[in-house]
C-alpha positions as CSV (number, residue, x, y, z in Angstrom):
1,M,3.4,-3.1,-25.2
2,T,2.6,-1.6,-21.9
3,P,4.9,-2.5,-19.0
4,T,4.0,-5.0,-16.6
5,I,4.8,-4.8,-13.1
6,Q,7.4,-7.1,-13.1
7,D,8.9,-5.4,-15.8
8,R,9.3,-2.0,-13.8
9,I,10.5,-4.0,-10.8
10,D,13.3,-5.1,-13.4
11,T,14.5,-2.0,-14.7
12,K,13.7,-0.2,-11.1
13,S,14.5,-0.2,-7.8
14,P,11.6,-2.2,-5.8
15,R,11.4,0.7,-3.5
16,T,10.8,2.9,-6.5
17,V,8.5,1.1,-8.0
18,L,6.5,0.3,-4.8
19,D,6.3,4.1,-4.1
20,A,5.0,4.8,-7.3
21,W,2.5,1.9,-7.6
22,T,1.3,3.5,-3.9
23,R,0.8,6.9,-5.5
24,E,-1.3,5.0,-8.0
25,V,-4.0,3.0,-6.1
26,V,-4.9,5.6,-3.3
27,Q,-5.2,8.1,-6.7
28,W,-7.6,4.9,-8.1
29,H,-9.2,4.3,-4.7
30,F,-10.0,7.8,-3.4
31,D,-10.7,9.2,-6.4
32,P,-14.5,10.3,-7.3
33,E,-14.9,8.9,-10.6
34,T,-12.8,5.2,-10.2
35,G,-13.2,4.8,-6.5
36,T,-14.1,2.9,-3.7
37,P,-17.3,3.6,-1.7
38,F,-16.2,2.8,1.4
39,W,-12.6,4.8,1.2
40,L,-14.3,7.9,-0.6
41,E,-17.0,8.0,3.1
42,R,-13.6,7.4,5.0
43,A,-11.8,10.2,3.4
44,K,-14.4,12.6,4.8
45,T,-13.1,11.7,8.6
46,L,-9.1,12.1,7.6
47,D,-7.5,15.1,8.6
48,F,-5.0,14.7,5.4
49,D,-6.6,14.1,1.9
50,P,-4.6,11.2,0.2
51,R,-4.9,12.1,-3.2
52,R,-2.5,14.5,-2.9
53,E,-0.5,14.0,0.6
54,I,-0.1,9.8,0.1
55,Q,3.5,10.3,-2.2
56,T,5.5,7.2,-0.7
57,Y,4.7,3.7,0.8
58,D,5.6,5.1,4.2
59,D,2.8,7.5,4.2
60,L,0.2,5.2,4.3
61,D,1.0,5.0,8.3
62,R,-1.2,8.0,8.5
63,F,-4.4,6.1,8.1
64,G,-3.5,3.9,10.7
65,F,-4.7,0.3,11.3
66,F,-7.4,-1.2,9.3
67,Q,-9.9,-3.4,11.4
68,D,-10.8,-6.8,10.2
69,E,-14.5,-5.7,12.0
70,W,-14.7,-3.7,8.3
71,L,-14.9,-6.5,6.2
72,R,-17.3,-8.6,8.3
73,G,-21.0,-8.2,6.8
74,G,-22.3,-5.9,4.5
75,P,-23.1,-4.0,2.9
76,V,-20.4,-5.5,0.3
77,R,-21.1,-3.2,-2.2
78,R,-19.2,-0.4,-0.4
79,W,-15.8,-2.3,-1.4
80,V,-16.5,-2.3,-5.3
81,P,-14.6,0.7,-6.8
82,K,-16.8,2.8,-9.1
83,A,-14.3,1.8,-11.9
84,Y,-15.9,-1.4,-11.6
85,A,-19.2,-1.1,-11.4
86,G,-21.7,-3.1,-13.7
87,K,-18.4,-6.0,-14.2
88,P,-19.0,-9.1,-13.0
89,I,-17.8,-9.1,-9.3
90,C,-17.7,-12.3,-6.5
91,T,-16.8,-12.8,-3.2
92,F,-14.3,-14.8,-1.4
93,E,-14.4,-15.2,2.5
94,T,-11.7,-16.1,5.0
95,G,-12.2,-19.5,6.8
96,G,-13.9,-18.0,9.5
97,S,-12.2,-19.7,12.1
98,T,-12.3,-16.8,14.7
99,G,-16.2,-15.8,14.1
100,V,-18.1,-14.1,11.2
101,P,-15.6,-14.9,8.3
102,K,-14.5,-11.6,6.3
103,S,-15.5,-10.8,2.5
104,R,-13.3,-9.5,-0.5
105,I,-14.6,-8.7,-3.5
106,N,-13.1,-9.7,-6.6
107,Y,-13.1,-9.2,-10.2
108,Q,-9.7,-9.9,-11.8
109,D,-7.2,-10.3,-8.9
110,F,-7.0,-14.2,-8.3
111,R,-5.9,-14.5,-11.9
112,I,-3.2,-11.8,-11.7
113,D,-1.8,-12.8,-8.4
114,Y,-2.0,-16.6,-9.7
115,E,-0.7,-16.2,-12.8
116,Q,2.5,-14.3,-11.6
117,F,2.7,-17.1,-8.8
118,S,2.8,-19.6,-11.9
119,N,6.0,-17.9,-13.5
120,T,8.0,-18.9,-10.1
121,L,7.3,-22.6,-10.7
122,P,9.6,-24.8,-12.7
123,D,8.5,-26.0,-15.8
124,E,10.3,-28.8,-15.3
125,F,8.2,-29.8,-12.2
126,F,5.3,-28.5,-13.3
127,P,4.8,-29.2,-16.6
128,R,3.0,-27.1,-18.9
129,G,-0.1,-28.8,-20.1
130,A,-0.2,-31.0,-17.1
131,D,-3.2,-31.7,-15.0
132,W,-3.7,-30.7,-12.0
133,I,-5.7,-31.8,-8.9
134,M,-6.6,-29.4,-5.8
135,V,-6.7,-30.8,-2.5
136,G,-7.9,-27.4,-0.4
137,P,-11.1,-25.9,1.0
138,S,-14.1,-25.9,-1.5
139,G,-16.7,-22.9,-1.0
140,P,-16.3,-19.7,-0.4
141,R,-12.8,-19.8,-0.3
142,R,-10.8,-17.6,-3.4
143,L,-8.4,-20.7,-3.2
144,R,-10.5,-23.4,-5.1
145,L,-11.1,-20.8,-8.4
146,A,-7.4,-19.7,-8.0
147,V,-5.7,-22.9,-8.1
148,E,-8.4,-23.7,-11.6
149,H,-6.5,-20.9,-13.1
150,L,-3.0,-21.4,-12.6
151,A,-3.7,-24.8,-13.9
152,Q,-5.6,-23.3,-17.0
153,V,-2.6,-20.5,-17.5
154,R,-0.4,-23.0,-17.4
155,G,-2.6,-25.5,-20.0
156,G,-3.8,-28.3,-18.1
157,I,-7.3,-28.7,-16.3
158,C,-7.7,-29.1,-12.4
159,F,-9.8,-31.7,-10.7
160,G,-11.6,-30.4,-7.5
161,L,-13.3,-31.9,-4.3
162,D,-15.6,-31.2,-1.5
163,L,-14.0,-30.0,1.9
164,D,-15.7,-27.5,4.1
165,P,-13.5,-26.9,6.8
166,R,-15.8,-25.4,9.1
167,W,-17.4,-28.6,9.6
168,V,-14.1,-29.7,10.7
169,I,-13.5,-26.6,13.1
170,K,-17.0,-26.9,14.6
171,L,-15.8,-31.5,15.0
172,L,-12.7,-29.8,16.8
173,K,-14.2,-27.8,18.8
174,R,-17.0,-29.6,20.6
175,G,-14.4,-32.4,20.8
176,D,-15.3,-34.7,18.4
177,V,-11.7,-35.6,16.8
178,Q,-13.0,-39.2,15.5
179,Q,-15.5,-37.0,13.1
180,A,-12.9,-35.0,12.4
181,E,-10.6,-37.6,11.0
182,L,-13.3,-39.6,9.5
183,Y,-14.4,-36.6,7.5
184,K,-10.8,-36.1,7.0
185,Q,-10.4,-39.4,5.4
186,H,-13.5,-38.7,3.4
187,V,-11.6,-36.1,1.9
188,V,-8.1,-38.0,1.2
189,E,-10.4,-40.7,-0.2
190,Q,-11.9,-38.0,-2.9
191,A,-8.1,-37.6,-3.8
192,L,-7.0,-40.9,-4.0
193,T,-10.2,-41.5,-6.3
194,L,-9.1,-38.5,-8.6
195,L,-5.7,-39.9,-8.8
196,K,-5.8,-43.3,-9.6
197,A,-8.6,-42.7,-12.5
198,H,-6.9,-39.5,-14.1
199,E,-3.1,-38.9,-15.3
200,I,-2.6,-36.2,-12.8
201,K,1.2,-34.5,-12.4
202,C,0.5,-31.4,-10.5
203,M,-0.9,-31.0,-6.8
204,F,-2.0,-28.3,-4.5
205,A,-2.2,-29.7,-0.8
206,T,-2.6,-28.3,2.7
207,P,0.3,-29.9,4.9
208,K,-2.2,-32.4,7.3
209,L,-3.9,-33.2,4.1
210,L,-0.7,-34.0,2.1
211,E,0.8,-35.7,4.9
212,A,-2.5,-38.0,5.3
213,I,-2.5,-39.1,1.5
214,C,1.0,-39.9,1.3
215,E,-0.5,-42.6,4.5
216,R,-2.3,-44.2,1.4
217,I,-0.5,-43.4,-1.7
218,N,2.9,-42.9,-3.5
219,L,2.8,-39.7,-5.1
220,K,5.2,-40.6,-7.1
221,K,4.3,-43.9,-8.9
222,A,0.8,-42.3,-8.9
223,G,3.0,-40.2,-11.3
224,I,2.9,-36.5,-9.5
225,T,5.9,-34.4,-10.1
226,G,5.3,-30.8,-8.7
227,V,3.2,-30.1,-5.3
228,F,2.3,-26.6,-3.7
229,C,1.5,-26.3,-0.2
230,G,0.2,-24.0,1.9
231,G,-1.3,-23.8,5.1
232,T,-0.5,-22.8,9.0
233,E,0.7,-26.3,9.8
234,M,3.8,-25.4,7.2
235,T,6.6,-25.5,9.6
236,P,10.7,-26.3,9.4
237,Q,10.0,-29.8,10.6
238,F,7.0,-30.5,8.1
239,H,9.2,-28.9,5.4
240,R,12.2,-31.5,5.9
241,F,9.5,-34.2,6.1
242,A,8.1,-33.5,2.9
243,K,10.9,-33.0,1.2
244,E,12.7,-36.1,2.6
245,E,10.2,-38.4,3.8
246,L,6.9,-37.8,1.8
247,L,7.6,-36.7,-1.6
248,D,10.9,-38.5,-2.8
249,G,12.0,-36.2,-5.1
250,I,8.9,-34.7,-5.9
251,Y,9.3,-30.8,-6.1
252,F,8.1,-29.0,-3.3
253,A,7.0,-25.1,-3.2
254,P,5.4,-24.1,0.0
255,T,3.4,-21.2,-0.1
256,Y,2.0,-18.4,2.6
257,G,-1.1,-16.5,1.6
258,N,-4.7,-16.1,2.3
259,T,-7.8,-14.6,1.1
260,L,-6.7,-10.6,1.7
261,M,-3.3,-10.9,0.5
262,G,-3.0,-13.2,-2.2
263,L,-0.1,-15.3,-2.2
264,A,3.5,-14.9,-1.1
265,T,6.3,-17.5,-3.2
266,H,9.2,-19.4,-1.2
267,K,12.6,-18.7,-1.8
268,P,14.1,-21.7,-3.3
269,F,15.4,-24.3,-1.4
270,D,18.9,-23.6,-0.3
271,P,20.1,-26.2,2.4
272,A,22.1,-23.6,4.2
273,D,18.8,-22.2,5.2
274,N,18.2,-25.7,7.4
275,Y,14.8,-25.8,6.3
276,A,13.2,-22.6,7.2
277,V,10.2,-21.7,5.2
278,I,10.5,-18.3,3.8
279,Y,8.5,-16.3,1.6
280,Y,8.4,-13.1,-0.4
281,P,5.6,-11.3,-0.9
282,P,3.9,-10.1,-4.0
283,N,5.5,-6.9,-4.3
284,P,4.2,-4.1,-4.9
285,R,0.5,-5.4,-4.7
286,A,1.3,-6.7,-1.1
287,M,3.8,-6.3,1.7
288,I,4.6,-7.8,4.2
289,E,6.3,-6.7,7.4
290,V,7.5,-7.6,10.9
291,V,6.0,-5.3,13.2
292,D,6.6,-5.2,17.3
293,P,3.5,-6.8,18.6
294,D,2.9,-4.3,21.2
295,E,4.6,-1.4,19.0
296,P,3.0,-2.1,15.5
297,A,4.4,0.9,14.1
298,R,7.3,-0.5,14.5
299,V,9.4,-3.1,12.0
300,V,11.7,-5.1,13.6
301,E,15.1,-5.4,12.8
302,Y,16.0,-8.6,10.2
303,G,16.2,-12.2,12.2
304,E,13.8,-10.3,14.9
305,T,10.3,-11.9,15.8
306,G,7.3,-9.9,15.5
307,R,3.3,-10.0,13.9
308,V,2.8,-10.1,10.1
309,R,1.4,-6.5,9.3
310,L,-0.4,-6.8,5.5
311,T,-0.9,-4.2,3.3
312,T,-2.9,-4.9,-0.2
313,L,-1.9,-2.7,-2.8
314,T,-4.2,-3.4,-5.7
315,K,-7.5,-1.8,-8.1
316,E,-9.7,-3.7,-6.4
317,F,-8.5,-3.8,-3.0
318,F,-6.9,-1.3,-0.7
319,M,-5.8,-2.2,2.9
320,P,-3.6,-0.9,4.6
321,R,-1.4,-1.8,7.7
322,F,-3.4,-4.8,8.4
323,L,-2.2,-6.6,11.7
324,E,-2.7,-10.4,11.0
325,R,-2.6,-13.3,13.2
326,D,0.2,-14.8,12.6
327,E,4.0,-14.4,13.5
328,C,7.4,-15.0,12.3
329,E,11.1,-13.4,11.6
330,R,11.8,-10.7,9.2
331,E,14.1,-12.2,6.9
332,P,16.2,-10.1,4.2
333,P,16.1,-10.1,0.7
334,C,17.9,-12.3,-1.7
335,S,19.4,-12.5,-5.1
336,I,15.6,-13.4,-6.6
337,Y,13.4,-11.4,-4.7
338,P,15.1,-7.8,-3.7
339,W,12.8,-6.9,-0.8
340,D,12.0,-8.0,2.6
341,G,10.7,-11.2,3.6
342,V,9.1,-13.6,6.4
343,R,11.0,-17.0,8.1
344,N,9.1,-19.2,9.6
345,V,5.3,-18.1,9.9
346,R,2.9,-19.7,12.7
347,P,-0.3,-18.4,14.6
348,Y,0.3,-15.6,16.4
349,R,1.0,-16.9,20.2
350,K,-1.4,-14.7,21.5
351,F,-4.2,-16.2,19.5
352,Q,-2.9,-19.4,19.8
353,T,-5.6,-20.9,22.1
354,T,-8.5,-19.4,20.2
355,V,-8.1,-20.4,16.7
356,V,-8.9,-23.4,15.4
357,E,-7.0,-24.6,12.0
358,G,-8.8,-27.6,11.6
359,V,-7.6,-29.4,8.4
360,Y,-4.7,-26.8,7.3
């Protein structure tokens, strides 16, 4: 049997694995036979040969910073690696809260990401064979299909609902808070109908929607045993509120993810962390670094605040050194995840006046 990436991490140092995987991914995307049209064209403008000169993860600095405008608009097929020509390709979009949504092609990445995430969930609280409900954005979002796949991998069926976060953002931008609240309640009522009609044990929800549901129903009495939760409103205050008041012993698994990265998993709860929300990226498929906002090529020291810099490394999608719209503190490795993590991710302060988060 071919060793998985996790097997390699278990037997080699994470840095050795990351460097080897970086070489493999760069070779793939810049090979004329398998490569991605965007990167093959981009290579013509570079003053180095990526296949020869990118030998380590640190060498990716030579590409400079990935520009999000490259993902806004078409032609989207320039992002499909030649090796996947003829494969069933779909696109996922970002939320669009900062303008034209960014598009990412997909073949199998979301399935791989969530199969790996499944291994971090305790079976005691996310039972194998149990059914799920997905209380999050629908439409062209990766998350809906990803949670559905997660349920299927674990032997369950996933129930979904309709949620258009772009409509909520429009309402809030024009100051129509009442209509936004009515729409939120419309989403909550869909969830309540499903929870009352079916035997569901596992849930995904955003922080705002989780709180709104818990105002209407006791999830523990409804049969929920595990909740995984993600969104920009995930703060230490909400973490404490969820564990101590909302969920009454239900397992709470906060996550940090997006269309471009996949998802980073939570460090298991430790009272010593004082409810800090600590995440670790899915090394080596994606890496999160915390950099100096004014000098984004420099990684800050442990405990210091900086801007999130994301690098995605898969056979489907290569995105080196992308500056996210989030900030956080750099977190040292832990026993479960022997690579850097991030603490208390939140919207980057310079963007807080321009980003409307809606139901997240």
